[in-house]
mmCIF file as gemmi writes it, N, C-alpha and C atoms, coordinates in Angstrom:
data_model
loop_
_atom_site.group_PDB
_atom_site.id
_atom_site.type_symbol
_atom_site.label_atom_id
_atom_site.label_alt_id
_atom_site.label_comp_id
_atom_site.label_asym_id
_atom_site.label_entity_id
_atom_site.label_seq_id
_atom_site.pdbx_PDB_ins_code
_atom_site.Cartn_x
_atom_site.Cartn_y
_atom_site.Cartn_z
_atom_site.occupancy
_atom_site.B_iso_or_equiv
_atom_site.pdbx_formal_charge
_atom_site.auth_seq_id
_atom_site.auth_asym_id
_atom_site.pdbx_PDB_model_num
ATOM 1 N N . TYR Axp A 1 ? -59.005 0.145 -5.895 1 0 ? 1 A 1
ATOM 2 C CA . TYR Axp A 1 ? -57.666 -0.288 -5.571 1 0 ? 1 A 1
ATOM 3 C C . TYR Axp A 1 ? -56.77 -0.099 -6.787 1 0 ? 1 A 1
ATOM 4 N N . SER Axp A 2 ? -55.487 0.049 -6.555 1 0 ? 2 A 1
ATOM 5 C CA . SER Axp A 2 ? -54.544 0.259 -7.648 1 0 ? 2 A 1
ATOM 6 C C . SER Axp A 2 ? -53.575 -0.903 -7.699 1 0 ? 2 A 1
ATOM 7 N N . LEU Axp A 3 ? -53.274 -1.341 -8.911 1 0 ? 3 A 1
ATOM 8 C CA . LEU Axp A 3 ? -52.351 -2.448 -9.071 1 0 ? 3 A 1
ATOM 9 C C . LEU Axp A 3 ? -51.012 -1.91 -9.52 1 0 ? 3 A 1
ATOM 10 N N . SER Axp A 4 ? -50.004 -2.085 -8.691 1 0 ? 4 A 1
ATOM 11 C CA . SER Axp A 4 ? -48.668 -1.615 -9.048 1 0 ? 4 A 1
ATOM 12 C C . SER Axp A 4 ? -47.823 -2.81 -9.435 1 0 ? 4 A 1
ATOM 13 N N . CYS Axp A 5 ? -47.432 -2.852 -10.71 1 0 ? 5 A 1
ATOM 14 C CA . CYS Axp A 5 ? -46.698 -4.004 -11.201 1 0 ? 5 A 1
ATOM 15 C C . CYS Axp A 5 ? -45.217 -3.73 -11.176 1 0 ? 5 A 1
ATOM 16 N N . ILE Axp A 6 ? -44.472 -4.683 -10.653 1 0 ? 6 A 1
ATOM 17 C CA . ILE Axp A 6 ? -43.022 -4.556 -10.65 1 0 ? 6 A 1
ATOM 18 C C . ILE Axp A 6 ? -42.482 -4.978 -12.011 1 0 ? 6 A 1
ATOM 19 N N . HIS Axp A 7 ? -42.95 -6.106 -12.529 1 0 ? 7 A 1
ATOM 20 C CA . HIS Axp A 7 ? -42.506 -6.579 -13.843 1 0 ? 7 A 1
ATOM 21 C C . HIS Axp A 7 ? -43.733 -6.753 -14.725 1 0 ? 7 A 1
ATOM 22 N N . CYS Axp A 8 ? -43.806 -5.966 -15.777 1 0 ? 8 A 1
ATOM 23 C CA . CYS Axp A 8 ? -44.946 -6.06 -16.683 1 0 ? 8 A 1
ATOM 24 C C . CYS Axp A 8 ? -44.479 -6.578 -18.034 1 0 ? 8 A 1
ATOM 25 N N . ILE Axp A 9 ? -45.304 -7.431 -18.644 1 0 ? 9 A 1
ATOM 26 C CA . ILE Axp A 9 ? -44.982 -7.948 -19.96 1 0 ? 9 A 1
ATOM 27 C C . ILE Axp A 9 ? -45.927 -7.332 -20.976 1 0 ? 9 A 1
ATOM 28 N N . GLY Axp A 10 ? -45.382 -6.722 -22.019 1 0 ? 10 A 1
ATOM 29 C CA . GLY Axp A 10 ? -46.215 -6.157 -23.069 1 0 ? 10 A 1
ATOM 30 C C . GLY Axp A 10 ? -45.555 -6.39 -24.408 1 0 ? 10 A 1
ATOM 31 N N . ALA Axp A 11 ? -46.348 -6.729 -25.405 1 0 ? 11 A 1
ATOM 32 C CA . ALA Axp A 11 ? -45.804 -7.011 -26.734 1 0 ? 11 A 1
ATOM 33 C C . ALA Axp A 11 ? -45.211 -5.738 -27.338 1 0 ? 11 A 1
ATOM 34 N N . GLU Axp A 12 ? -46.03 -4.682 -27.392 1 0 ? 12 A 1
ATOM 35 C CA . GLU Axp A 12 ? -45.507 -3.409 -27.847 1 0 ? 12 A 1
ATOM 36 C C . GLU Axp A 12 ? -45.06 -2.602 -26.659 1 0 ? 12 A 1
ATOM 37 N N . GLY Axp A 13 ? -45.303 -3.136 -25.486 1 0 ? 13 A 1
ATOM 38 C CA . GLY Axp A 13 ? -45.328 -2.34 -24.295 1 0 ? 13 A 1
ATOM 39 C C . GLY Axp A 13 ? -44.015 -2.096 -23.624 1 0 ? 13 A 1
ATOM 40 N N . PRO Axp A 14 ? -43.974 -1.009 -22.91 1 0 ? 14 A 1
ATOM 41 C CA . PRO Axp A 14 ? -42.843 -0.683 -22.043 1 0 ? 14 A 1
ATOM 42 C C . PRO Axp A 14 ? -42.852 -1.593 -20.825 1 0 ? 14 A 1
ATOM 43 N N . SER Axp A 15 ? -41.709 -2.14 -20.471 1 0 ? 15 A 1
ATOM 44 C CA . SER Axp A 15 ? -41.642 -3.034 -19.328 1 0 ? 15 A 1
ATOM 45 C C . SER Axp A 15 ? -41.199 -2.236 -18.105 1 0 ? 15 A 1
ATOM 46 N N . CYS Axp A 16 ? -42.02 -2.274 -17.07 1 0 ? 16 A 1
ATOM 47 C CA . CYS Axp A 16 ? -41.662 -1.564 -15.858 1 0 ? 16 A 1
ATOM 48 C C . CYS Axp A 16 ? -40.892 -2.503 -14.952 1 0 ? 16 A 1
ATOM 49 N N . SER Axp A 17 ? -39.611 -2.265 -14.802 1 0 ? 17 A 1
ATOM 50 C CA . SER Axp A 17 ? -38.79 -3.127 -13.954 1 0 ? 17 A 1
ATOM 51 C C . SER Axp A 17 ? -38.1 -2.268 -12.906 1 0 ? 17 A 1
ATOM 52 N N . GLY Axp A 18 ? -38.239 -2.658 -11.636 1 0 ? 18 A 1
ATOM 53 C CA . GLY Axp A 18 ? -37.592 -1.924 -10.573 1 0 ? 18 A 1
ATOM 54 C C . GLY Axp A 18 ? -38.405 -0.737 -10.109 1 0 ? 18 A 1
ATOM 55 N N . THR Axp A 19 ? -39.308 -0.27 -10.945 1 0 ? 19 A 1
ATOM 56 C CA . THR Axp A 19 ? -40.123 0.877 -10.567 1 0 ? 19 A 1
ATOM 57 C C . THR Axp A 19 ? -41.571 0.437 -10.428 1 0 ? 19 A 1
ATOM 58 N N . SER Axp A 20 ? -42.26 0.959 -9.424 1 0 ? 20 A 1
ATOM 59 C CA . SER Axp A 20 ? -43.662 0.607 -9.25 1 0 ? 20 A 1
ATOM 60 C C . SER Axp A 20 ? -44.503 1.573 -10.066 1 0 ? 20 A 1
ATOM 61 N N . GLN Axp A 21 ? -45.033 1.081 -11.168 1 0 ? 21 A 1
ATOM 62 C CA . GLN Axp A 21 ? -45.887 1.915 -11.999 1 0 ? 21 A 1
ATOM 63 C C . GLN Axp A 21 ? -47.247 1.257 -12.097 1 0 ? 21 A 1
ATOM 64 N N . GLN Axp A 22 ? -48.263 2.056 -12.358 1 0 ? 22 A 1
ATOM 65 C CA . GLN Axp A 22 ? -49.604 1.512 -12.453 1 0 ? 22 A 1
ATOM 66 C C . GLN Axp A 22 ? -49.754 0.74 -13.757 1 0 ? 22 A 1
ATOM 67 N N . CYS Axp A 23 ? -50.276 -0.465 -13.633 1 0 ? 23 A 1
ATOM 68 C CA . CYS Axp A 23 ? -50.468 -1.295 -14.806 1 0 ? 23 A 1
ATOM 69 C C . CYS Axp A 23 ? -51.695 -0.822 -15.561 1 0 ? 23 A 1
ATOM 70 N N . SER Axp A 24 ? -51.532 -0.607 -16.852 1 0 ? 24 A 1
ATOM 71 C CA . SER Axp A 24 ? -52.675 -0.225 -17.666 1 0 ? 24 A 1
ATOM 72 C C . SER Axp A 24 ? -53.428 -1.481 -18.087 1 0 ? 24 A 1
ATOM 73 N N . SER Axp A 25 ? -54.562 -1.28 -18.721 1 0 ? 25 A 1
ATOM 74 C CA . SER Axp A 25 ? -55.4 -2.411 -19.094 1 0 ? 25 A 1
ATOM 75 C C . SER Axp A 25 ? -54.685 -3.292 -20.106 1 0 ? 25 A 1
ATOM 76 N N . SER Axp A 26 ? -53.743 -2.711 -20.868 1 0 ? 26 A 1
ATOM 77 C CA . SER Axp A 26 ? -52.993 -3.497 -21.843 1 0 ? 26 A 1
ATOM 78 C C . SER Axp A 26 ? -51.898 -4.289 -21.148 1 0 ? 26 A 1
ATOM 79 N N . ASP Axp A 27 ? -51.515 -3.864 -19.946 1 0 ? 27 A 1
ATOM 80 C CA . ASP Axp A 27 ? -50.456 -4.544 -19.209 1 0 ? 27 A 1
ATOM 81 C C . ASP Axp A 27 ? -51.038 -5.444 -18.129 1 0 ? 27 A 1
ATOM 82 N N . GLU Axp A 28 ? -52.164 -6.092 -18.45 1 0 ? 28 A 1
ATOM 83 C CA . GLU Axp A 28 ? -52.786 -6.932 -17.443 1 0 ? 28 A 1
ATOM 84 C C . GLU Axp A 28 ? -51.934 -8.154 -17.162 1 0 ? 28 A 1
ATOM 85 N N . VAL Axp A 29 ? -51.153 -8.565 -18.164 1 0 ? 29 A 1
ATOM 86 C CA . VAL Axp A 29 ? -50.329 -9.759 -18.002 1 0 ? 29 A 1
ATOM 87 C C . VAL Axp A 29 ? -49.042 -9.378 -17.298 1 0 ? 29 A 1
ATOM 88 N N . CYS Axp A 30 ? -48.916 -9.784 -16.055 1 0 ? 30 A 1
ATOM 89 C CA . CYS Axp A 30 ? -47.735 -9.46 -15.28 1 0 ? 30 A 1
ATOM 90 C C . CYS Axp A 30 ? -47.125 -10.731 -14.737 1 0 ? 30 A 1
ATOM 91 N N . LEU Axp A 31 ? -45.886 -10.615 -14.301 1 0 ? 31 A 1
ATOM 92 C CA . LEU Axp A 31 ? -45.241 -11.767 -13.685 1 0 ? 31 A 1
ATOM 93 C C . LEU Axp A 31 ? -45.749 -11.922 -12.263 1 0 ? 31 A 1
ATOM 94 N N . SER Axp A 32 ? -45.155 -12.851 -11.534 1 0 ? 32 A 1
ATOM 95 C CA . SER Axp A 32 ? -45.629 -13.157 -10.191 1 0 ? 32 A 1
ATOM 96 C C . SER Axp A 32 ? -45.378 -12.012 -9.228 1 0 ? 32 A 1
ATOM 97 N N . SER Axp A 33 ? -44.542 -11.051 -9.633 1 0 ? 33 A 1
ATOM 98 C CA . SER Axp A 33 ? -44.206 -9.956 -8.732 1 0 ? 33 A 1
ATOM 99 C C . SER Axp A 33 ? -45.143 -8.783 -8.978 1 0 ? 33 A 1
ATOM 100 N N . TYR Axp A 34 ? -46.089 -8.587 -8.068 1 0 ? 34 A 1
ATOM 101 C CA . TYR Axp A 34 ? -46.937 -7.412 -8.16 1 0 ? 34 A 1
ATOM 102 C C . TYR Axp A 34 ? -47.443 -7.055 -6.771 1 0 ? 34 A 1
ATOM 103 N N . THR Axp A 35 ? -47.802 -5.794 -6.609 1 0 ? 35 A 1
ATOM 104 C CA . THR Axp A 35 ? -48.29 -5.353 -5.312 1 0 ? 35 A 1
ATOM 105 C C . THR Axp A 35 ? -49.647 -4.693 -5.479 1 0 ? 35 A 1
ATOM 106 N N . VAL Axp A 36 ? -50.571 -5.006 -4.602 1 0 ? 36 A 1
ATOM 107 C CA . VAL Axp A 36 ? -51.904 -4.424 -4.669 1 0 ? 36 A 1
ATOM 108 C C . VAL Axp A 36 ? -52.034 -3.382 -3.567 1 0 ? 36 A 1
ATOM 109 N N . THR Axp A 37 ? -52.321 -2.157 -3.963 1 0 ? 37 A 1
ATOM 110 C CA . THR Axp A 37 ? -52.451 -1.081 -2.993 1 0 ? 37 A 1
ATOM 111 C C . THR Axp A 37 ? -53.897 -0.597 -2.981 1 0 ? 37 A 1
ATOM 112 N N . GLU Axp A 38 ? -54.518 -0.652 -1.826 1 0 ? 38 A 1
ATOM 113 C CA . GLU Axp A 38 ? -55.891 -0.177 -1.715 1 0 ? 38 A 1
ATOM 114 C C . GLU Axp A 38 ? -55.884 1.263 -1.262 1 0 ? 38 A 1
ATOM 115 N N . MET Axp A 39 ? -56.555 2.12 -2.039 1 0 ? 39 A 1
ATOM 116 C CA . MET Axp A 39 ? -56.609 3.532 -1.664 1 0 ? 39 A 1
ATOM 117 C C . MET Axp A 39 ? -58.051 3.913 -1.381 1 0 ? 39 A 1
């Protein structure tokens, strides 16, 4: 399954807002807004 995060929090990290991007292992910490897509 793929985790598409709407809002990702990263210390050094790029924040994905408004765009559904795949969360990397460093971006495991996300806000309450996320979507799980099973492929």
